[in-house]
N, C-alpha and C positions, 0 to 999 in steps of 0.2 A: 754436557749432559751429566746428570748424576748417575752413579753406578747403582744397579739394583742389589749389589753385594756389599757386605761389610768389608773392612780392611782385611788383608791376609793375616792370619795367625800362623806364624812360622816357628818350627822348632826342629832341632836335630839331636842326634846322639852319635857319639863316635865320629868317624871320618865321613862327614856328609855335608851337604849344602844345597843352596838354591841359587839360581842365576837367570838372567834373561839372555837368550841366544837362540839361534836357528838350529834345527836338527842337522846333524852331520850329513855329508853327501851320501846319496843312495837311500836316504830315509824319506818318508812321506814329508812333503814340504808344507809345514805349518807357518813358515815365515818366523820372524822373531817371536819366541814363545817363552813362557815361564818354564824353567827346567828344574828337576830334582835329581840328586844323585846321592848315593851312600855306598861305601865300600867296606870290605873287610878291614879290620884294624890289624896290621902286621904284628906278629908276636903275641897276639891275644886270642887264642883259640875260643871259638864260640861267641866272640863279640863282634858285631857288625855295625857299620854306620847306617843310620836311617835319617832321611829327610821327610818331614811332614809339613803340609800346608792345608789350612782349612778356612772356610768362609761360611758365614750365615747369609741368609737372604734379608736385606734391609727391610723389606715390607712384611716380614714374617713368613709363615708357611705359605706355600703356593695355594691358590684357590682353584676350584674346579675349572678345567680348561687351560690352565697355565702350564707351560713346559720349561724345564731347565735344560739347556743344551751346552755341551762341552765337547771339545775334540782332544784326544790324547794320541801320542805317537811314541813308539819305541821300535828298535830293531831287534836287539838280542834279548832272549827271554830269561837269562840268568837272574838270580835274586828274586825279589818280590817287589812289584810295583802295581799301582792301580788306583781305584777310587772307591770310596765308601759314601753312601747317601744316608742322611740322618733326619730324624724328626726333631722337634724343638727340645725334646728331653735327651737328645744325643743317643737315642736308640738306633742301632744300625738297621736300616731298611733294606739295603742292597749293597753287594760288593762285586766288583769286577777286578780280577787279579791276573797278572801275567807272572808266572812262576814255573820253575821246574820243567821248562820246555812245553808248557801248556798255557792255554787261555782258559780262565775259570770264572764261573758265576757262582758265588759262594764257594763251596768246596768242590763243585762238580765241573769236570773238564768238558769244554766244548770240543767238537771234532774238527775244528778249524786247522788247516795246515799251516806250517810256519811261513811267515812272510816278513822278510827283512825290511820292508817299507811299510809296516803296519800303521795305519791310522784308523782310530775308532771314533766315529761320530755317535755320541751318546745323547739320547733324548729321554728325559724322565718327565712324564706327564701326570699331573694331578687329575685323575679321571673323575673323581667326585670328592667330597669333603673328607673322605676317610681312606681313599685308596689311590695308589700310584701304579703306573705301568712303565717299564723301562724298555727302550729299543736301542740296540747297538748295531751299527753297520760298519763293516770293514770291507771295502771293495764289493765283491759279490756275496760275501758272507753276511748273514744277519741273524739276530737273536731278538725275540720279543718275550718278555716275562709274562707270567700271568698277573692277575691283580695282586698287589702287595698292600697289606693294611698299613696305613700311616699317612701322615701329612708331611711332605718334604719341606725341610727348612734349612738344611746345611749340607755341605759336602767336605770331604777330605781327600786329597791326593797324597800319595806316598811313594817312596822308592828306597830300597835298601838291600844290603847283602848282595850287591851287584857283582862283586868279584873282580873288579878292575875299573880303570878310570876312562876307558874309551867312551866317547859320546854316544855310541850306538846302544849302550847299556842304560842310558838315562831315560827318564820319563819327561816328555814335553807336553805342555798344556796350553791350549789356546781356544779362541772362539767361544768364550763364556757368554751366555745370554739367558735372559728369562723372557719368554714371549707368551702372550702379550705382557708388556710391563704393566 
């Protein structure tokens, strides 16, 4: 079957990379996943490694009633990792970020407690031709955005400034789909 996504566009800065592997023991089990990591660069204050990966939707922007779904997992909250959702002009429509011991939507911290086995199932639905709504579920925690102006056409996942090389710091990505295709 053909993928509803373009090929991955991957780039890094500093000490960072991408690989396919399963989350480490004790983390949410996503099975073999696409993983991103980026660490401090020793001896270079203020310079951190970042890994980025983005994809567009092969069919163009979602149409009314279509949803983009993705699962993310991480354990430790050091550094910065998350997902950005974009329209066809690469305007950022939505950001979910794990950083500074917090889970954030845009710059606003959610009141969710720390979970070392965190898995987020994210669904972004094109409600109509000009608005999306995003739902995030982690166990019994859930978040639903208001209506966001824009037509969803791409996403980027990223991880960096993680402070170490343990797998619990990495961002794991899996279960990408667009429904209905």
